[in-house]
N, CA, C and O atoms as CSV, one atom per row, in Angstrom:
chain,resi,resn,atom,element,x,y,z
A,1,MET,N,N,-47.276,0.054,27.618
A,1,MET,CA,C,-45.744,0.312,28.165
A,1,MET,C,C,-44.861,0.190,26.948
A,1,MET,O,O,-43.767,0.753,26.939
A,2,ASN,N,N,-45.297,-0.540,25.891
A,2,ASN,CA,C,-44.362,-0.459,24.596
A,2,ASN,C,C,-44.346,0.809,24.170
A,2,ASN,O,O,-43.384,1.038,23.436
A,3,ASP,N,N,-45.029,1.682,24.353
A,3,ASP,CA,C,-45.185,3.165,23.737
A,3,ASP,C,C,-44.071,3.668,24.427
A,3,ASP,O,O,-43.112,4.106,23.791
A,4,LYS,N,N,-44.090,3.653,26.100
A,4,LYS,CA,C,-43.091,4.203,26.308
A,4,LYS,C,C,-41.510,4.040,26.032
A,4,LYS,O,O,-40.635,4.895,25.897
A,5,LYS,N,N,-41.462,2.649,25.997
A,5,LYS,CA,C,-40.159,2.386,25.481
A,5,LYS,C,C,-39.598,3.065,24.203
A,5,LYS,O,O,-38.521,3.650,24.088
A,6,GLU,N,N,-40.629,2.845,23.198
A,6,GLU,CA,C,-40.498,3.183,21.876
A,6,GLU,C,C,-40.503,4.904,21.826
A,6,GLU,O,O,-40.044,5.317,20.761
A,7,ASN,N,N,-40.921,5.940,22.742
A,7,ASN,CA,C,-40.958,7.095,22.789
A,7,ASN,C,C,-39.285,7.469,23.417
A,7,ASN,O,O,-38.693,8.465,23.000
A,8,LYS,N,N,-38.785,6.724,24.239
A,8,LYS,CA,C,-37.502,7.035,25.027
A,8,LYS,C,C,-36.824,6.632,23.898
A,8,LYS,O,O,-35.996,7.523,23.709
A,9,LYS,N,N,-36.688,5.679,22.923
A,9,LYS,CA,C,-35.755,5.358,21.974
A,9,LYS,C,C,-35.793,6.485,20.943
A,9,LYS,O,O,-34.801,6.785,20.279
A,10,ARG,N,N,-36.794,7.003,20.851
A,10,ARG,CA,C,-37.091,8.246,19.673
A,10,ARG,C,C,-36.455,9.405,20.501
A,10,ARG,O,O,-35.863,10.209,19.781
A,11,GLU,N,N,-36.431,9.656,21.663
A,11,GLU,CA,C,-35.917,10.822,22.575
A,11,GLU,C,C,-34.275,10.497,22.509
A,11,GLU,O,O,-33.535,11.480,22.470
A,12,ARG,N,N,-33.835,9.524,22.499
A,12,ARG,CA,C,-32.239,9.824,22.205
A,12,ARG,C,C,-31.918,10.021,20.930
A,12,ARG,O,O,-31.110,10.921,20.701
A,13,GLY,N,N,-32.389,9.345,19.953
A,13,GLY,CA,C,-31.930,9.787,18.636
A,13,GLY,C,C,-30.617,9.033,18.263
A,13,GLY,O,O,-30.109,8.005,18.710
A,14,LEU,N,N,-30.219,9.982,17.202
A,14,LEU,CA,C,-28.703,9.483,16.940
A,14,LEU,C,C,-27.722,10.070,17.528
A,14,LEU,O,O,-27.873,11.206,17.977
A,15,PRO,N,N,-26.512,9.387,17.635
A,15,PRO,CA,C,-25.498,10.348,18.435
A,15,PRO,C,C,-24.908,11.543,17.545
A,15,PRO,O,O,-25.019,11.551,16.319
A,16,THR,N,N,-24.360,12.408,18.174
A,16,THR,CA,C,-23.816,13.680,17.678
A,16,THR,C,C,-22.468,13.281,16.833
A,16,THR,O,O,-21.861,12.282,17.220
A,17,GLN,N,N,-22.000,13.956,15.776
A,17,GLN,CA,C,-20.793,13.679,15.344
A,17,GLN,C,C,-19.835,13.988,16.007
A,17,GLN,O,O,-18.855,13.489,15.454
A,18,MET,N,N,-19.437,14.720,17.195
A,18,MET,CA,C,-18.457,14.860,18.050
A,18,MET,C,C,-18.307,13.242,18.809
A,18,MET,O,O,-17.263,12.589,18.819
A,19,ASN,N,N,-19.631,12.810,19.425
A,19,ASN,CA,C,-19.520,11.410,20.003
A,19,ASN,C,C,-18.988,10.630,19.260
A,19,ASN,O,O,-18.119,9.890,19.721
A,20,LEU,N,N,-19.349,10.559,17.884
A,20,LEU,CA,C,-18.575,9.547,17.095
A,20,LEU,C,C,-17.076,9.907,17.077
A,20,LEU,O,O,-16.381,8.891,17.089
A,21,VAL,N,N,-16.594,10.700,17.059
A,21,VAL,CA,C,-15.234,11.482,16.985
A,21,VAL,C,C,-14.488,10.658,18.436
A,21,VAL,O,O,-13.504,9.920,18.471
A,22,ILE,N,N,-15.223,11.037,19.341
A,22,ILE,CA,C,-14.785,10.595,20.806
A,22,ILE,C,C,-14.473,8.958,20.754
A,22,ILE,O,O,-13.421,8.420,21.097
A,23,ARG,N,N,-15.526,8.389,20.295
A,23,ARG,CA,C,-15.404,7.081,20.313
A,23,ARG,C,C,-14.206,6.177,19.488
A,23,ARG,O,O,-13.727,5.057,19.667
A,24,ILE,N,N,-13.963,7.359,18.406
A,24,ILE,CA,C,-13.350,6.620,17.455
A,24,ILE,C,C,-11.652,6.987,18.156
A,24,ILE,O,O,-10.781,6.148,17.927
A,25,VAL,N,N,-11.290,8.204,18.956
A,25,VAL,CA,C,-10.179,8.402,19.774
A,25,VAL,C,C,-10.166,7.130,20.935
A,25,VAL,O,O,-9.160,6.492,21.247
A,26,ALA,N,N,-11.213,6.980,21.355
A,26,ALA,CA,C,-11.183,5.846,22.632
A,26,ALA,C,C,-10.757,4.541,21.886
A,26,ALA,O,O,-9.887,3.918,22.495
A,27,GLY,N,N,-11.136,4.025,20.799
A,27,GLY,CA,C,-11.072,2.831,20.299
A,27,GLY,C,C,-9.642,2.710,19.599
A,27,GLY,O,O,-9.219,1.571,19.402
A,28,VAL,N,N,-8.849,3.829,19.201
A,28,VAL,CA,C,-7.630,3.941,18.960
A,28,VAL,C,C,-6.753,3.887,20.028
A,28,VAL,O,O,-5.667,3.308,19.988
A,29,TYR,N,N,-7.277,4.581,21.143
A,29,TYR,CA,C,-6.363,4.538,22.337
A,29,TYR,C,C,-6.302,2.995,22.891
A,29,TYR,O,O,-5.260,2.451,23.259
A,30,LEU,N,N,-7.526,2.420,22.886
A,30,LEU,CA,C,-7.427,0.883,23.394
A,30,LEU,C,C,-6.324,0.135,22.380
A,30,LEU,O,O,-5.422,-0.552,22.859
A,31,VAL,N,N,-6.470,0.324,20.978
A,31,VAL,CA,C,-5.508,-0.304,20.100
A,31,VAL,C,C,-3.885,0.001,20.642
A,31,VAL,O,O,-3.124,-0.946,20.842
A,32,TYR,N,N,-3.541,1.144,20.812
A,32,TYR,CA,C,-2.561,1.617,21.120
A,32,TYR,C,C,-2.072,0.867,22.353
A,32,TYR,O,O,-1.079,0.140,22.392
A,33,LEU,N,N,-3.029,1.183,23.503
A,33,LEU,CA,C,-2.817,0.172,24.620
A,33,LEU,C,C,-2.333,-1.302,24.352
A,33,LEU,O,O,-1.244,-1.669,24.794
A,34,ALA,N,N,-2.975,-1.970,23.777
A,34,ALA,CA,C,-2.752,-3.439,23.151
A,34,ALA,C,C,-1.325,-3.423,22.615
A,34,ALA,O,O,-0.617,-4.336,23.040
A,35,CYS,N,N,-0.836,-2.670,21.869
A,35,CYS,CA,C,0.381,-2.520,20.949
A,35,CYS,C,C,1.610,-2.647,22.194
A,35,CYS,O,O,2.415,-3.560,22.381
A,36,ASN,N,N,1.391,-1.235,23.026
A,36,ASN,CA,C,2.284,-1.057,23.996
A,36,ASN,C,C,2.488,-2.551,24.968
A,36,ASN,O,O,3.610,-2.991,25.216
A,37,ILE,N,N,1.363,-3.140,25.396
A,37,ILE,CA,C,1.222,-4.210,26.485
A,37,ILE,C,C,1.935,-5.465,25.698
A,37,ILE,O,O,2.516,-6.349,26.328
A,38,TYR,N,N,1.832,-5.463,24.181
A,38,TYR,CA,C,2.512,-6.555,23.743
A,38,TYR,C,C,3.934,-6.187,23.604
A,38,TYR,O,O,4.756,-7.059,23.887
A,39,SER,N,N,4.374,-4.970,23.191
A,39,SER,CA,C,6.030,-4.748,23.354
A,39,SER,C,C,6.664,-5.088,24.294
A,39,SER,O,O,7.763,-5.635,24.212
A,40,SER,N,N,5.946,-4.762,25.564
A,40,SER,CA,C,6.779,-5.466,27.191
A,40,SER,C,C,6.176,-6.624,27.194
A,40,SER,O,O,6.015,-6.751,28.408
A,41,LEU,N,N,5.646,-7.726,26.642
A,41,LEU,CA,C,5.265,-8.877,27.033
A,41,LEU,C,C,6.598,-9.719,27.276
A,41,LEU,O,O,6.576,-10.678,28.047
A,42,GLN,N,N,7.674,-9.368,26.652
A,42,GLN,CA,C,8.755,-10.253,26.777
A,42,GLN,C,C,9.640,-10.185,28.273
A,42,GLN,O,O,10.503,-11.000,28.599
A,43,GLU,N,N,9.208,-9.045,29.052
A,43,GLU,CA,C,9.642,-8.981,30.538
A,43,GLU,C,C,8.759,-9.767,31.468
A,43,GLU,O,O,9.121,-10.135,32.586
A,44,ILE,N,N,7.471,-10.025,30.891
A,44,ILE,CA,C,6.471,-10.770,31.931
A,44,ILE,C,C,6.619,-12.185,31.750
A,44,ILE,O,O,6.686,-12.703,30.635
A,45,GLN,N,N,6.674,-12.854,32.897
A,45,GLN,CA,C,6.746,-14.653,33.265
A,45,GLN,C,C,5.496,-14.827,33.736
A,45,GLN,O,O,4.796,-13.963,34.263
A,46,GLY,N,N,5.132,-16.349,33.471
A,46,GLY,CA,C,4.302,-16.833,34.466
A,46,GLY,C,C,2.989,-16.629,34.082
A,46,GLY,O,O,2.723,-16.298,32.926
A,47,MET,N,N,2.060,-16.808,35.010
A,47,MET,CA,C,0.690,-16.658,34.929
A,47,MET,C,C,0.387,-15.044,34.358
A,47,MET,O,O,-0.463,-14.822,33.496
A,48,GLU,N,N,1.048,-14.199,34.856
A,48,GLU,CA,C,0.709,-12.661,34.325
A,48,GLU,C,C,0.773,-12.913,32.799
A,48,GLU,O,O,-0.310,-12.774,32.230
A,49,LYS,N,N,1.815,-13.251,32.033
A,49,LYS,CA,C,1.853,-13.533,30.917
A,49,LYS,C,C,0.341,-13.734,29.944
A,49,LYS,O,O,-0.096,-13.161,28.946
A,50,PHE,N,N,-0.132,-14.798,30.777
A,50,PHE,CA,C,-1.280,-15.265,30.049
A,50,PHE,C,C,-2.470,-14.056,30.263
A,50,PHE,O,O,-3.069,-13.663,29.262
A,51,ILE,N,N,-2.840,-13.392,31.811
A,51,ILE,CA,C,-3.347,-12.355,31.820
A,51,ILE,C,C,-3.251,-11.397,31.050
A,51,ILE,O,O,-4.300,-10.827,30.750
A,52,PHE,N,N,-2.056,-10.940,30.519
A,52,PHE,CA,C,-1.302,-9.742,29.731
A,52,PHE,C,C,-1.965,-10.340,28.321
A,52,PHE,O,O,-2.698,-9.532,27.752
A,53,LEU,N,N,-1.837,-11.431,27.778
A,53,LEU,CA,C,-2.301,-11.702,26.591
A,53,LEU,C,C,-3.716,-11.562,26.281
A,53,LEU,O,O,-4.087,-11.073,25.214
A,54,THR,N,N,-4.621,-12.029,27.293
A,54,THR,CA,C,-5.739,-11.646,27.256
A,54,THR,C,C,-6.445,-10.018,27.367
A,54,THR,O,O,-7.456,-9.536,26.856
A,55,ALA,N,N,-5.672,-9.603,28.041
A,55,ALA,CA,C,-5.852,-8.059,27.908
A,55,ALA,C,C,-5.301,-7.776,26.490
A,55,ALA,O,O,-6.214,-7.163,25.937
A,56,ILE,N,N,-4.527,-7.876,25.831
A,56,ILE,CA,C,-4.137,-7.712,24.507
A,56,ILE,C,C,-5.232,-8.010,23.583
A,56,ILE,O,O,-5.779,-7.194,22.842
A,57,VAL,N,N,-5.467,-9.102,23.683
A,57,VAL,CA,C,-6.664,-9.620,22.904
A,57,VAL,C,C,-7.877,-8.802,22.830
A,57,VAL,O,O,-8.373,-8.532,21.736
A,58,LEU,N,N,-8.490,-8.304,24.173
A,58,LEU,CA,C,-9.452,-7.526,24.487
A,58,LEU,C,C,-9.431,-6.443,24.110
A,58,LEU,O,O,-10.276,-5.939,23.370
A,59,PHE,N,N,-8.151,-5.737,24.704
A,59,PHE,CA,C,-8.045,-4.229,23.771
A,59,PHE,C,C,-7.934,-4.035,22.587
A,59,PHE,O,O,-8.341,-3.020,22.023
A,60,GLY,N,N,-7.256,-5.164,21.934
A,60,GLY,CA,C,-7.495,-4.686,20.394
A,60,GLY,C,C,-8.550,-5.126,19.730
A,60,GLY,O,O,-8.771,-4.510,18.688
A,61,ALA,N,N,-9.423,-6.166,20.043
A,61,ALA,CA,C,-10.498,-6.418,19.622
A,61,ALA,C,C,-11.601,-5.459,19.684
A,61,ALA,O,O,-12.165,-4.923,18.731
A,62,ILE,N,N,-11.837,-5.313,20.954
A,62,ILE,CA,C,-12.913,-3.939,21.391
A,62,ILE,C,C,-12.497,-2.587,20.772
A,62,ILE,O,O,-13.329,-1.812,20.301
A,63,GLY,N,N,-11.036,-2.316,20.798
A,63,GLY,CA,C,-10.652,-1.181,20.328
A,63,GLY,C,C,-10.950,-0.853,18.720
A,63,GLY,O,O,-11.288,0.209,18.198
A,64,ALA,N,N,-10.679,-2.263,18.086
A,64,ALA,CA,C,-10.877,-1.966,16.515
A,64,ALA,C,C,-12.406,-1.968,16.319
A,64,ALA,O,O,-12.999,-1.175,15.588
A,65,ALA,N,N,-12.921,-2.841,16.973
A,65,ALA,CA,C,-14.527,-2.804,16.759
A,65,ALA,C,C,-15.257,-1.558,16.869
A,65,ALA,O,O,-16.249,-1.265,16.202
A,66,VAL,N,N,-14.648,-0.774,17.841
A,66,VAL,CA,C,-15.291,0.285,18.238
A,66,VAL,C,C,-15.028,1.536,17.210
A,66,VAL,O,O,-15.823,2.464,17.064
A,67,VAL,N,N,-13.903,1.417,16.592
A,67,VAL,CA,C,-13.397,2.257,15.393
A,67,VAL,C,C,-13.706,2.127,14.224
A,67,VAL,O,O,-13.708,3.069,13.432
A,68,PHE,N,N,-14.132,0.497,13.815
A,68,PHE,CA,C,-14.753,0.537,12.951
A,68,PHE,C,C,-16.334,0.662,12.547
A,68,PHE,O,O,-16.842,1.032,11.488
A,69,PHE,N,N,-16.838,0.289,13.582
A,69,PHE,CA,C,-18.575,0.820,13.573
A,69,PHE,C,C,-18.438,2.319,13.685
A,69,PHE,O,O,-19.100,3.004,12.904
A,70,SER,N,N,-17.860,2.750,14.337
A,70,SER,CA,C,-17.894,4.296,14.557
A,70,SER,C,C,-17.353,5.153,13.162
A,70,SER,O,O,-17.753,6.281,12.875
A,71,LEU,N,N,-16.402,4.401,12.402
A,71,LEU,CA,C,-16.169,5.168,10.944
A,71,LEU,C,C,-17.224,4.617,10.025
A,71,LEU,O,O,-17.564,5.153,8.971
A,72,ARG,N,N,-17.762,3.392,10.564
A,72,ARG,CA,C,-18.862,3.190,9.298
A,72,ARG,C,C,-19.928,4.192,9.224
A,72,ARG,O,O,-20.324,4.756,8.204
A,73,SER,N,N,-20.516,4.410,10.915
A,73,SER,CA,C,-21.693,5.346,11.163
A,73,SER,C,C,-21.177,6.849,10.577
A,73,SER,O,O,-21.949,7.625,10.014
A,74,MET,N,N,-19.936,7.090,10.773
A,74,MET,CA,C,-19.495,8.555,10.249
A,74,MET,C,C,-19.618,8.662,8.878
A,74,MET,O,O,-20.046,9.700,8.375
A,75,THR,N,N,-19.155,7.308,7.942
A,75,THR,CA,C,-19.491,7.639,6.389
A,75,THR,C,C,-20.915,7.304,5.891
A,75,THR,O,O,-21.317,7.634,4.775
A,76,LYS,N,N,-21.681,6.592,6.844
A,76,LYS,CA,C,-22.747,6.525,6.089
A,76,LYS,C,C,-23.842,8.097,6.502
A,76,LYS,O,O,-24.809,8.526,5.873
A,77,GLY,N,N,-23.352,8.505,7.469
A,77,GLY,CA,C,-23.994,9.657,8.070
A,77,GLY,C,C,-25.086,9.352,9.007
A,77,GLY,O,O,-26.153,9.946,8.849
A,78,GLU,N,N,-24.933,8.353,10.129
A,78,GLU,CA,C,-25.803,8.146,11.164
A,78,GLU,C,C,-25.333,8.780,12.217
A,78,GLU,O,O,-24.798,8.150,13.129
A,79,TYR,N,N,-25.465,10.117,12.246
A,79,TYR,CA,C,-25.147,11.073,13.347
A,79,TYR,C,C,-26.469,11.992,13.349
A,79,TYR,O,O,-27.358,11.773,12.527
A,80,ALA,N,N,-26.556,12.865,14.149
A,80,ALA,CA,C,-27.310,14.072,14.242
A,80,ALA,C,C,-26.786,14.672,13.357
A,80,ALA,O,O,-25.598,14.994,13.372
A,81,GLY,N,N,-27.956,15.038,12.012
A,81,GLY,CA,C,-27.804,16.118,11.376
A,81,GLY,C,C,-27.042,15.571,9.795
A,81,GLY,O,O,-26.847,16.226,8.770
A,82,GLY,N,N,-26.749,14.210,10.087
A,82,GLY,CA,C,-26.127,13.518,9.009
A,82,GLY,C,C,-27.070,13.127,7.800
A,82,GLY,O,O,-28.235,13.516,7.727
A,83,ALA,N,N,-26.501,12.382,6.929
A,83,ALA,CA,C,-27.242,12.267,5.805
A,83,ALA,C,C,-28.603,11.067,6.142
A,83,ALA,O,O,-29.587,11.058,5.403
A,84,ALA,N,N,-28.504,10.250,7.153
A,84,ALA,CA,C,-29.418,9.251,7.539
A,84,ALA,C,C,-30.232,9.976,8.681
A,84,ALA,O,O,-31.144,9.263,9.099
A,85,ASP,N,N,-30.153,11.022,9.200
A,85,ASP,CA,C,-31.065,11.322,10.081
A,85,ASP,C,C,-32.267,12.074,9.337
A,85,ASP,O,O,-32.184,13.029,8.564
A,86,THR,N,N,-33.450,11.365,9.793
A,86,THR,CA,C,-34.910,11.395,9.119
A,86,THR,C,C,-35.563,12.576,9.903
A,86,THR,O,O,-36.566,13.208,9.570
A,87,GLY,N,N,-34.656,12.772,11.200
A,87,GLY,CA,C,-35.651,14.120,12.092
A,87,GLY,C,C,-36.878,13.488,12.579
A,87,GLY,O,O,-37.795,14.296,12.724
A,88,GLU,N,N,-37.195,12.121,12.910
A,88,GLU,CA,C,-38.182,11.479,13.528
A,88,GLU,C,C,-38.300,11.952,15.043
A,88,GLU,O,O,-39.357,12.355,15.527
A,89,GLY,N,N,-37.127,11.859,15.722
A,89,GLY,CA,C,-37.057,12.049,17.220
A,89,GLY,C,C,-37.232,13.454,17.378
A,89,GLY,O,O,-37.448,13.764,18.549
A,90,GLU,N,N,-37.207,14.427,16.550
A,90,GLU,CA,C,-37.540,15.855,16.880
A,90,GLU,C,C,-38.694,16.149,17.002
A,90,GLU,O,O,-39.506,15.606,16.252
A,91,GLU,N,N,-39.070,16.955,17.835
A,91,GLU,CA,C,-40.721,17.416,17.937
A,91,GLU,C,C,-40.788,18.892,17.102
A,91,GLU,O,O,-39.845,19.670,16.961
A,92,GLU,N,N,-42.083,19.045,16.620
A,92,GLU,CA,C,-41.863,20.297,15.791
A,92,GLU,C,C,-42.571,21.400,16.570
A,92,GLU,O,O,-43.607,21.131,17.179
A,93,SER,N,N,-42.025,22.716,16.579
A,93,SER,CA,C,-42.462,23.455,17.541
A,93,SER,C,C,-43.405,24.687,16.451
A,93,SER,O,O,-43.023,25.113,15.361
A,94,ALA,N,N,-44.249,24.914,16.927
A,94,ALA,CA,C,-45.202,25.743,16.267
A,94,ALA,C,C,-45.393,27.185,16.997
A,94,ALA,O,O,-46.185,28.008,16.540
């Protein structure tokens, strides 16, 4: 059973470079949303302010983490065809 799980992990392989770019764009968008919510925070009062503050923290933290880890993977070459790709997940066709 463990062999099946390991084979599935190998079949998935590394993300493509375009996948990492899409993750970076999504992370930047989350940070942008957090900044927009923060700029309109003065108009909000009561319990809604607490909910919006929570959303700002979550959007900002998650967006920054996604951007950071995706950029780190891109610079290290941890994508299909990158410097860190060993080609172990590929099957040889003869």
